[in-house]
C-alpha atoms as a printed R data frame, in Angstrom:
    type eleno elety resid chain resno       x       y       z
1   ATOM     1    CA   UNK     A     1 -16.852 -41.190 -16.874
2   ATOM     2    CA   UNK     A     2 -14.751 -40.698 -13.970
3   ATOM     3    CA   UNK     A     3 -13.015 -37.074 -13.129
4   ATOM     4    CA   UNK     A     4 -10.203 -36.463 -10.905
5   ATOM     5    CA   UNK     A     5  -9.704 -33.189  -9.127
6   ATOM     6    CA   UNK     A     6  -6.844 -32.602  -7.128
7   ATOM     7    CA   UNK     A     7  -7.061 -35.903  -5.432
8   ATOM     8    CA   UNK     A     8 -10.761 -36.156  -5.152
9   ATOM     9    CA   UNK     A     9 -12.618 -38.739  -7.390
10  ATOM    10    CA   UNK     A    10 -15.729 -37.356  -8.739
11  ATOM    11    CA   UNK     A    11 -18.171 -39.773 -10.726
12  ATOM    12    CA   UNK     A    12 -19.660 -37.460 -13.259
13  ATOM    13    CA   UNK     A    13 -19.321 -34.204 -15.087
14  ATOM    14    CA   UNK     A    14 -21.907 -32.679 -12.916
15  ATOM    15    CA   UNK     A    15 -20.251 -33.389  -9.830
16  ATOM    16    CA   UNK     A    16 -16.941 -31.933 -11.262
17  ATOM    17    CA   UNK     A    17 -18.932 -28.840 -12.047
18  ATOM    18    CA   UNK     A    18 -20.561 -28.645  -8.847
19  ATOM    19    CA   UNK     A    19 -17.264 -28.928  -7.109
20  ATOM    20    CA   UNK     A    20 -15.985 -26.058  -9.306
21  ATOM    21    CA   UNK     A    21 -18.664 -23.762  -8.340
22  ATOM    22    CA   UNK     A    22 -18.544 -24.515  -4.768
23  ATOM    23    CA   UNK     A    23 -14.764 -23.798  -4.822
24  ATOM    24    CA   UNK     A    24 -15.193 -20.601  -6.304
25  ATOM    25    CA   UNK     A    25 -17.947 -19.296  -3.978
26  ATOM    26    CA   UNK     A    26 -15.464 -20.253  -1.164
27  ATOM    27    CA   UNK     A    27 -12.820 -17.978  -2.647
28  ATOM    28    CA   UNK     A    28 -15.463 -15.317  -3.124
29  ATOM    29    CA   UNK     A    29 -16.575 -15.406   0.415
30  ATOM    30    CA   UNK     A    30 -12.899 -14.835   1.685
31  ATOM    31    CA   UNK     A    31 -12.566 -12.000  -0.543
32  ATOM    32    CA   UNK     A    32 -13.073  -8.221   0.395
33  ATOM    33    CA   UNK     A    33 -13.786  -5.753  -2.183
34  ATOM    34    CA   UNK     A    34 -11.611  -2.593  -2.516
35  ATOM    35    CA   UNK     A    35 -14.250  -0.209  -1.835
36  ATOM    36    CA   UNK     A    36 -15.400  -2.418   1.333
37  ATOM    37    CA   UNK     A    37 -11.851  -2.316   2.716
38  ATOM    38    CA   UNK     A    38 -11.733   1.575   2.062
39  ATOM    39    CA   UNK     A    39 -14.933   2.039   3.962
40  ATOM    40    CA   UNK     A    40 -13.538  -0.175   6.949
41  ATOM    41    CA   UNK     A    41 -10.135   1.788   6.953
42  ATOM    42    CA   UNK     A    42 -12.009   5.178   6.950
43  ATOM    43    CA   UNK     A    43 -14.173   4.450  10.060
44  ATOM    44    CA   UNK     A    44 -11.310   3.228  11.940
45  ATOM    45    CA   UNK     A    45 -13.292  -0.535  12.486
46  ATOM    46    CA   UNK     A    46 -11.074  -3.012  14.372
47  ATOM    47    CA   UNK     A    47  -8.759  -4.058  11.450
48  ATOM    48    CA   UNK     A    48  -5.346  -5.511  11.107
49  ATOM    49    CA   UNK     A    49  -4.022  -4.973   7.324
50  ATOM    50    CA   UNK     A    50  -1.130  -7.267   6.351
51  ATOM    51    CA   UNK     A    51   0.774  -6.306   3.323
52  ATOM    52    CA   UNK     A    52   2.327  -9.657   1.766
53  ATOM    53    CA   UNK     A    53   4.821  -7.529  -1.073
54  ATOM    54    CA   UNK     A    54   8.617  -6.814  -0.910
55  ATOM    55    CA   UNK     A    55   9.890  -3.988   1.611
56  ATOM    56    CA   UNK     A    56  10.722  -2.247  -1.693
57  ATOM    57    CA   UNK     A    57   6.966  -2.296  -3.028
58  ATOM    58    CA   UNK     A    58   5.837  -1.348   0.552
59  ATOM    59    CA   UNK     A    59   8.049   1.586   0.939
60  ATOM    60    CA   UNK     A    60   6.877   2.832  -2.267
61  ATOM    61    CA   UNK     A    61   3.340   2.706  -1.913
62  ATOM    62    CA   UNK     A    62   0.828   1.066   0.818
63  ATOM    63    CA   UNK     A    63  -2.432   1.160   2.132
64  ATOM    64    CA   UNK     A    64  -3.375   3.149   5.202
65  ATOM    65    CA   UNK     A    65  -2.730   1.351   8.809
66  ATOM    66    CA   UNK     A    66  -0.945  -1.523   6.741
67  ATOM    67    CA   UNK     A    67   1.771  -3.647   8.276
68  ATOM    68    CA   UNK     A    68   4.583  -5.192   6.073
69  ATOM    69    CA   UNK     A    69   4.501  -9.193   6.513
70  ATOM    70    CA   UNK     A    70   7.889 -10.397   7.653
71  ATOM    71    CA   UNK     A    71   8.730 -13.985   8.985
72  ATOM    72    CA   UNK     A    72   9.886 -12.120  12.188
73  ATOM    73    CA   UNK     A    73   6.492 -10.167  12.260
74  ATOM    74    CA   UNK     A    74   4.464 -13.585  12.011
75  ATOM    75    CA   UNK     A    75   5.653 -14.713  15.573
76  ATOM    76    CA   UNK     A    76   3.975 -11.569  16.816
77  ATOM    77    CA   UNK     A    77   0.699 -11.919  14.655
78  ATOM    78    CA   UNK     A    78   0.318 -15.450  15.743
79  ATOM    79    CA   UNK     A    79   0.923 -14.729  19.561
80  ATOM    80    CA   UNK     A    80  -0.610 -11.078  19.959
81  ATOM    81    CA   UNK     A    81  -3.238 -10.267  17.181
82  ATOM    82    CA   UNK     A    82  -6.760 -10.850  17.862
83  ATOM    83    CA   UNK     A    83  -8.084 -13.977  16.039
84  ATOM    84    CA   UNK     A    84 -11.483 -12.202  15.929
85  ATOM    85    CA   UNK     A    85 -10.725  -8.847  14.454
86  ATOM    86    CA   UNK     A    86 -11.129  -8.325  10.770
87  ATOM    87    CA   UNK     A    87  -7.472  -9.419   9.269
88  ATOM    88    CA   UNK     A    88  -7.195  -8.498   5.519
89  ATOM    89    CA   UNK     A    89  -4.001  -9.430   3.711
90  ATOM    90    CA   UNK     A    90  -3.051  -8.182   0.375
91  ATOM    91    CA   UNK     A    91  -0.221  -8.240  -2.453
92  ATOM    92    CA   UNK     A    92   0.156  -6.628  -5.659
93  ATOM    93    CA   UNK     A    93  -2.667  -8.169  -7.542
94  ATOM    94    CA   UNK     A    94  -4.269 -10.835  -5.386
95  ATOM    95    CA   UNK     A    95  -2.198 -13.793  -6.564
96  ATOM    96    CA   UNK     A    96  -0.710 -14.986  -3.152
97  ATOM    97    CA   UNK     A    97  -2.993 -13.441  -0.665
98  ATOM    98    CA   UNK     A    98  -5.648 -15.997  -1.102
99  ATOM    99    CA   UNK     A    99  -3.139 -18.679   0.035
100 ATOM   100    CA   UNK     A   100  -2.086 -16.349   2.963
101 ATOM   101    CA   UNK     A   101  -5.756 -15.756   4.266
102 ATOM   102    CA   UNK     A   102  -6.355 -19.634   4.146
103 ATOM   103    CA   UNK     A   103  -3.156 -20.089   6.165
104 ATOM   104    CA   UNK     A   104  -4.543 -17.609   8.802
105 ATOM   105    CA   UNK     A   105  -7.886 -19.215   8.719
106 ATOM   106    CA   UNK     A   106  -6.076 -22.458   9.389
107 ATOM   107    CA   UNK     A   107  -4.477 -21.043  12.413
108 ATOM   108    CA   UNK     A   108  -7.471 -20.024  13.960
109 ATOM   109    CA   UNK     A   109  -8.192 -16.218  12.736
110 ATOM   110    CA   UNK     A   110 -11.903 -16.433  12.386
111 ATOM   111    CA   UNK     A   111 -12.351 -13.240   9.949
112 ATOM   112    CA   UNK     A   112  -9.787 -13.472   7.418
113 ATOM   113    CA   UNK     A   113 -10.099 -11.747   4.095
114 ATOM   114    CA   UNK     A   114  -7.984 -11.292   1.033
115 ATOM   115    CA   UNK     A   115  -8.079  -7.878  -0.913
116 ATOM   116    CA   UNK     A   116  -9.599  -8.654  -4.273
117 ATOM   117    CA   UNK     A   117  -6.972  -7.502  -7.096
118 ATOM   118    CA   UNK     A   118  -4.609  -6.470  -4.423
119 ATOM   119    CA   UNK     A   119  -3.195  -2.857  -3.927
120 ATOM   120    CA   UNK     A   120  -3.506  -2.792  -7.821
121 ATOM   121    CA   UNK     A   121  -7.075  -2.916  -7.707
122 ATOM   122    CA   UNK     A   122  -7.466  -0.716  -4.971
123 ATOM   123    CA   UNK     A   123  -5.499   1.942  -6.597
124 ATOM   124    CA   UNK     A   124  -7.744   1.714  -9.721
125 ATOM   125    CA   UNK     A   125 -10.935   1.366  -7.919
126 ATOM   126    CA   UNK     A   126 -10.632   3.402  -4.784
127 ATOM   127    CA   UNK     A   127  -7.684   5.618  -4.589
128 ATOM   128    CA   UNK     A   128  -6.039   6.838  -7.803
129 ATOM   129    CA   UNK     A   129  -3.201   8.788  -5.694
130 ATOM   130    CA   UNK     A   130  -1.785   5.668  -5.087
131 ATOM   131    CA   UNK     A   131   0.866   4.903  -7.706
132 ATOM   132    CA   UNK     A   132   0.287   1.701  -9.838
133 ATOM   133    CA   UNK     A   133   3.265  -0.277 -11.152
134 ATOM   134    CA   UNK     A   134   4.285  -3.291 -13.090
135 ATOM   135    CA   UNK     A   135   6.749  -5.806 -11.730
136 ATOM   136    CA   UNK     A   136   9.600  -6.724 -13.871
137 ATOM   137    CA   UNK     A   137  10.081 -10.552 -14.295
138 ATOM   138    CA   UNK     A   138  13.920 -11.544 -14.396
């Protein structure tokens, strides 16, 4: 058998399974749990928290110490933010933040995490005073 995964040629099903497991472990290593993030926020650890949602979502509910990501702000992040401090990116439910974390890692940030489950999981698991919401799809 010959299995192809995203441009990579693997010679067996076992190799394909190993590849999937390794990819999952890499994804998990790049995530931070909501409770762990809450601890870091509460003790004022050096932390850059970047919200990837829309301005409307950010204005309605946000995590303490969070900055709204914009293309203009991106220039400041790349030019001025420490590459070594913890950088946590989050969105509504964690769908896009993994890609953003990988992007920042690719630009030399050495301690980047994606909030597992986004602000929705943070609200459900840590701070129920943060309103939860559903996005309407047009």
